VOLOPA-797442 format. One record per residue: residue number from 1; x negated, y negated, z negated of N, C-alpha, C, O in turn. Coordinates in nm, 3 decimals, decimal comma, m for minus. Layout:
// VOLOPA-797442
<r NUM; <X; Y; Z>; <X; Y; Z>; <X; Y; Z>; <X; Y; Z>>,
...
END
This chain:
// VOLOPA-797442
<r 1; <m0,080; 0,114; m0,003>; <m0,008; m0,002; 0,001>; <m0,093; m0,128; 0,001>; <m0,180; m0,145; m0,084>>,
<r 2; <m0,067; m0,217; 0,099>; <m0,152; m0,337; 0,095>; <m0,127; m0,417; m0,023>; <m0,014; m0,429; m0,071>>,
<r 3; <m0,237; m0,476; m0,073>; <m0,226; m0,570; m0,191>; <m0,284; m0,709; m0,150>; <m0,323; m0,730; m0,035>>,
<r 4; <m0,288; m0,801; m0,247>; <m0,344; m0,931; m0,216>; <m0,493; m0,911; m0,183>; <m0,554; m0,811; m0,222>>,
<r 5; <m0,549; m1,008; m0,113>; <m0,694; m1,000; m0,079>; <m0,777; m0,986; m0,207>; <m0,748; m1,046; m0,310>>,
<r 6; <m0,876; m0,907; m0,194>; <m0,966; m0,891; m0,316>; <m1,101; m0,945; m0,277>; <m1,158; m0,912; m0,173>>,
<r 7; <m1,152; m1,033; m0,368>; <m1,281; m1,080; m0,344>; <m1,369; m1,037; m0,460>; <m1,338; m1,052; m0,578>>,
<r 8; <m1,482; m0,981; m0,416>; <m1,586; m0,930; m0,520>; <m1,659; m1,054; m0,567>; <m1,688; m1,147; m0,492>>,
<r 9; <m1,688; m1,051; m0,702>; <m1,766; m1,161; m0,757>; <m1,916; m1,161; m0,691>; <m1,965; m1,061; m0,639>>,
<r 10; <m1,969; m1,267; m0,698>; <m2,112; m1,284; m0,646>; <m2,200; m1,177; m0,716>; <m2,205; m1,160; m0,838>>,
<r 11; <m2,272; m1,103; m0,615>; <m2,359; m0,992; m0,657>; <m2,294; m0,857; m0,656>; <m2,364; m0,759; m0,679>>,
<r 12; <m2,167; m0,844; m0,633>; <m2,094; m0,723; m0,634>; <m2,048; m0,687; m0,501>; <m2,020; m0,778; m0,423>>,
<r 13; <m2,036; m0,558; m0,464>; <m1,981; m0,509; m0,343>; <m1,902; m0,377; m0,381>; <m1,895; m0,340; m0,498>>,
<r 14; <m1,843; m0,310; m0,279>; <m1,769; m0,198; m0,308>; <m1,864; m0,089; m0,372>; <m1,978; m0,066; m0,333>>,
<r 15; <m1,804; m0,028; m0,470>; <m1,869; 0,086; m0,536>; <m1,760; 0,190; m0,573>; <m1,655; 0,151; m0,625>>,
<r 16; <m1,782; 0,318; m0,547>; <m1,694; 0,417; m0,583>; <m1,706; 0,453; m0,738>; <m1,795; 0,530; m0,773>>,
<r 17; <m1,626; 0,404; m0,820>; <m1,621; 0,439; m0,961>; <m1,566; 0,579; m0,985>; <m1,482; 0,630; m0,912>>,
<r 18; <m1,621; 0,639; m1,095>; <m1,570; 0,765; m1,129>; <m1,541; 0,770; m1,279>; <m1,587; 0,682; m1,353>>,
<r 19; <m1,469; 0,866; m1,324>; <m1,430; 0,876; m1,470>; <m1,558; 0,884; m1,549>; <m1,652; 0,955; m1,512>>,
<r 20; <m1,559; 0,809; m1,658>; <m1,666; 0,823; m1,757>; <m1,773; 0,701; m1,736>; <m1,854; 0,676; m1,825>>,
<r 21; <m1,769; 0,630; m1,619>; <m1,854; 0,528; m1,613>; <m1,807; 0,402; m1,687>; <m1,689; 0,389; m1,717>>,
<r 22; <m1,899; 0,309; m1,717>; <m1,866; 0,189; m1,789>; <m1,849; 0,070; m1,689>; <m1,943; 0,037; m1,616>>,
<r 23; <m1,737; 0,010; m1,687>; <m1,703; m0,107; m1,607>; <m1,771; m0,232; m1,664>; <m1,763; m0,259; m1,784>>,
<r 24; <m1,836; m0,307; m1,577>; <m1,890; m0,435; m1,635>; <m1,781; m0,527; m1,699>; <m1,671; m0,540; m1,645>>,
<r 25; <m1,812; m0,586; m1,807>; <m1,705; m0,658; m1,883>; <m1,640; m0,783; m1,800>; <m1,535; m0,837; m1,832>>,
<r 26; <m1,722; m0,819; m1,689>; <m1,673; m0,922; m1,597>; <m1,529; m0,890; m1,539>; <m1,448; m0,978; m1,513>>,
<r 27; <m1,507; m0,764; m1,522>; <m1,380; m0,711; m1,463>; <m1,269; m0,694; m1,569>; <m1,157; m0,661; m1,531>>,
<r 28; <m1,295; m0,716; m1,698>; <m1,198; m0,711; m1,800>; <m1,139; m0,838; m1,826>; <m1,151; m0,890; m1,936>>,
<r 29; <m1,069; m0,900; m1,721>; <m1,009; m1,033; m1,735>; <m0,873; m1,032; m1,651>; <m0,850; m0,945; m1,566>>,
<r 30; <m0,797; m1,123; m1,676>; <m0,664; m1,124; m1,610>; <m0,685; m1,139; m1,455>; <m0,594; m1,105; m1,379>>,
<r 31; <m0,790; m1,184; m1,411>; <m0,820; m1,199; m1,270>; <m0,822; m1,061; m1,196>; <m0,793; m1,048; m1,077>>,
<r 32; <m0,859; m0,962; m1,276>; <m0,874; m0,816; m1,217>; <m0,763; m0,723; m1,265>; <m0,736; m0,620; m1,202>>,
<r 33; <m0,696; m0,759; m1,380>; <m0,580; m0,669; m1,433>; <m0,481; m0,657; m1,320>; <m0,453; m0,751; m1,245>>,
<r 34; <m0,430; m0,538; m1,311>; <m0,315; m0,511; m1,223>; <m0,196; m0,469; m1,297>; <m0,192; m0,358; m1,351>>,
<r 35; <m0,093; m0,556; m1,303>; <0,021; m0,528; m1,392>; <0,142; m0,489; m1,309>; <0,248; m0,461; m1,365>>,
<r 36; <0,130; m0,486; m1,175>; <0,249; m0,430; m1,100>; <0,243; m0,284; m1,071>; <0,271; m0,241; m0,959>>,
<r 37; <0,208; m0,208; m1,168>; <0,201; m0,064; m1,150>; <0,322; 0,004; m1,112>; <0,319; 0,111; m1,051>>,
<r 38; <0,432; m0,056; m1,147>; <0,566; 0,014; m1,110>; <0,576; 0,011; m0,955>; <0,635; 0,102; m0,896>>,
<r 39; <0,523; m0,088; m0,893>; <0,531; m0,104; m0,743>; <0,451; 0,009; m0,679>; <0,480; 0,045; m0,565>>,
<r 40; <0,348; 0,069; m0,750>; <0,271; 0,179; m0,693>; <0,311; 0,306; m0,736>; <0,251; 0,407; m0,699>>,
<r 41; <0,423; 0,309; m0,826>; <0,477; 0,434; m0,870>; <0,398; 0,502; m0,970>; <0,404; 0,624; m0,979>>,
<r 42; <0,320; 0,427; m1,052>; <0,230; 0,479; m1,152>; <0,287; 0,431; m1,291>; <0,365; 0,335; m1,295>>,
<r 43; <0,252; 0,491; m1,392>; <0,290; 0,456; m1,524>; <0,222; 0,344; m1,590>; <0,109; 0,308; m1,556>>,
<r 44; <0,288; 0,289; m1,684>; <0,211; 0,181; m1,756>; <0,090; 0,233; m1,832>; <0,091; 0,346; m1,879>>,
<r 45; <m0,015; 0,151; m1,845>; <m0,125; 0,201; m1,924>; <m0,097; 0,216; m2,074>; <m0,022; 0,136; m2,130>>,
<r 46; <m0,153; 0,311; m2,138>; <m0,135; 0,324; m2,282>; <m0,181; 0,200; m2,355>; <m0,245; 0,114; m2,294>>,
<r 47; <m0,152; 0,188; m2,480>; <m0,197; 0,075; m2,558>; <m0,350; 0,076; m2,570>; <m0,409; 0,180; m2,599>>,
<r 48; <m0,411; m0,035; m2,550>; <m0,561; m0,032; m2,543>; <m0,626; m0,010; m2,404>; <m0,748; m0,022; m2,391>>,
<r 49; <m0,548; 0,021; m2,302>; <m0,603; 0,043; m2,175>; <m0,533; m0,064; m2,075>; <m0,425; m0,119; m2,099>>,
<r 50; <m0,611; m0,085; m1,960>; <m0,558; m0,164; m1,859>; <m0,581; m0,107; m1,719>; <m0,682; m0,041; m1,696>>,
<r 51; <m0,492; m0,132; m1,625>; <m0,521; m0,097; m1,488>; <m0,604; m0,218; m1,440>; <m0,570; m0,334; m1,463>>,
<r 52; <m0,711; m0,186; m1,374>; <m0,802; m0,282; m1,319>; <m0,824; m0,264; m1,171>; <m0,858; m0,152; m1,131>>,
<r 53; <m0,806; m0,368; m1,083>; <m0,824; m0,349; m0,953>; <m0,977; m0,375; m0,912>; <m1,033; m0,480; m0,942>>,
<r 54; <m1,036; m0,280; m0,845>; <m1,171; m0,295; m0,798>; <m1,168; m0,270; m0,645>; <m1,172; m0,155; m0,601>>,
<r 55; <m1,160; m0,379; m0,563>; <m1,150; m0,353; m0,418>; <m1,015; m0,275; m0,376>; <m0,903; m0,314; m0,410>>,
<r 56; <m1,036; m0,168; m0,303>; <m0,916; m0,089; m0,266>; <m0,867; 0,012; m0,374>; <m0,765; 0,080; m0,360>>,
<r 57; <m0,945; 0,016; m0,479>; <m0,917; 0,124; m0,586>; <m0,857; 0,062; m0,714>; <m0,879; m0,055; m0,746>>,
<r 58; <m0,784; 0,142; m0,781>; <m0,724; 0,109; m0,918>; <m0,785; 0,187; m1,023>; <m0,777; 0,309; m1,014>>,
<r 59; <m0,848; 0,131; m1,127>; <m0,915; 0,197; m1,239>; <m0,839; 0,183; m1,361>; <m0,795; 0,072; m1,390>>,
<r 60; <m0,816; 0,286; m1,438>; <m0,753; 0,287; m1,569>; <m0,883; 0,278; m1,662>; <m0,971; 0,364; m1,662>>,
<r 61; <m0,884; 0,166; m1,741>; <m1,006; 0,143; m1,831>; <m0,968; 0,120; m1,971>; <m0,875; 0,045; m1,999>>,
<r 62; <m1,035; 0,182; m2,059>; <m1,009; 0,169; m2,212>; <m1,088; 0,035; m2,234>; <m1,208; 0,023; m2,208>>,
<r 63; <m1,009; m0,060; m2,283>; <m1,063; m0,197; m2,296>; <m1,180; m0,199; m2,403>; <m1,286; m0,257; m2,378>>,
<r 64; <m1,158; m0,138; m2,515>; <m1,260; m0,148; m2,626>; <m1,394; m0,093; m2,574>; <m1,496; m0,152; m2,609>>,
<r 65; <m1,404; 0,004; m2,504>; <m1,528; 0,076; m2,454>; <m1,564; 0,039; m2,312>; <m1,679; 0,063; m2,276>>,
<r 66; <m1,482; m0,015; m2,231>; <m1,500; m0,042; m2,094>; <m1,516; 0,091; m2,007>; <m1,562; 0,085; m1,893>>,
<r 67; <m1,477; 0,204; m2,063>; <m1,494; 0,330; m1,998>; <m1,379; 0,353; m1,901>; <m1,263; 0,327; m1,935>>,
<r 68; <m1,410; 0,403; m1,775>; <m1,316; 0,439; m1,682>; <m1,256; 0,567; m1,713>; <m1,330; 0,665; m1,721>>,
<r 69; <m1,129; 0,579; m1,731>; <m1,070; 0,708; m1,767>; <m0,983; 0,772; m1,665>; <m0,942; 0,887; m1,682>>,
<r 70; <m0,951; 0,698; m1,553>; <m0,878; 0,752; m1,432>; <m0,903; 0,649; m1,328>; <m0,922; 0,529; m1,350>>,
<r 71; <m0,899; 0,711; m1,208>; <m0,918; 0,633; m1,085>; <m0,814; 0,671; m0,974>; <m0,787; 0,788; m0,949>>,
<r 72; <m0,760; 0,572; m0,911>; <m0,672; 0,595; m0,792>; <m0,751; 0,539; m0,679>; <m0,755; 0,417; m0,663>>,
<r 73; <m0,813; 0,620; m0,600>; <m0,887; 0,568; m0,481>; <m0,789; 0,530; m0,370>; <m0,689; 0,598; m0,347>>,
<r 74; <m0,821; 0,415; m0,301>; <m0,741; 0,374; m0,192>; <m0,600; 0,333; m0,226>; <m0,510; 0,340; m0,142>>,
<r 75; <m0,579; 0,289; m0,352>; <m0,443; 0,233; m0,396>; <m0,403; 0,113; m0,309>; <m0,284; 0,093; m0,287>>,
<r 76; <m0,499; 0,033; m0,258>; <m0,479; m0,082; m0,180>; <m0,555; m0,062; m0,053>; <m0,678; m0,056; m0,055>>,
<r 77; <m0,487; m0,052; 0,059>; <m0,557; m0,027; 0,186>; <m0,529; m0,131; 0,285>; <m0,580; m0,125; 0,397>>,
END
């Protein structure tokens, strides 16, 4: 499903994230949070977690640790 244009911050480019990796804290901000998860047919994140958009992918991240716990590759194409 197409989404709004995504612009990587300076010094970043596409990277294929996987479960267990730590997301840089730069991406834990409202600019990258994705709250329209119902539109994609996925559930709300549990308390303490956020869906984070990274390019065409959607990452479920535990905020306290910045750890990626789930990935939907190609959520935005």
